[in-house]
C-alpha positions, 0 to 999 in steps of 0.5 A: 477470520474477517481478514480472510473473508474480505481477502477472498471476496476481493479476489473474486472481483475482476478488477482487483489484483493482489501482488503477493511476495512483493515490496511497495517502493513508492506511490506513483502520483499525478502532480497535476491532478494532485492524487496517487494513481498507482504504486511501483512494486518490486516483485521478490521473484524478479529482483531485477526489475520493478513494475508500476501498478496503476490503481484508483485506490492504493491501500497500505496494509504493511503495518508497523513497518510502513513507509507511508509517512515518509512517502507522504512527507516527500509529497509535501503532506503533513505526517499523519497523527498516530494513535496507540491502544494499550492492550493489557494482556499478560 
C-alpha cells in the first residue's frame, strides 16, 4: 500500500518518468564531475536499441538481483556493506 501511494504520487510530478518493462544496462557518469547523470536502459518492447535517460537522481529498486554492486565496482567505488534481517515466519 505504501509503495503504491508513493508510485502514484511520483507519477503526478511532471519531471518524473517511469520506464516500465525495461532493463537498466549501466549508469551514465560524468567523470569530470564524479557523479551519475543518468542510466542506459533497454526497453523490452524495443529489443534492438537502448536509450539513455538523463537524471538528477537514479534509484535502483531492482532488489536482490541488482547489478549496482558490479556497477559501483567498475566505477572504482567500494562494495556496499550488506545487512541481512532474519524474518522468522513459518
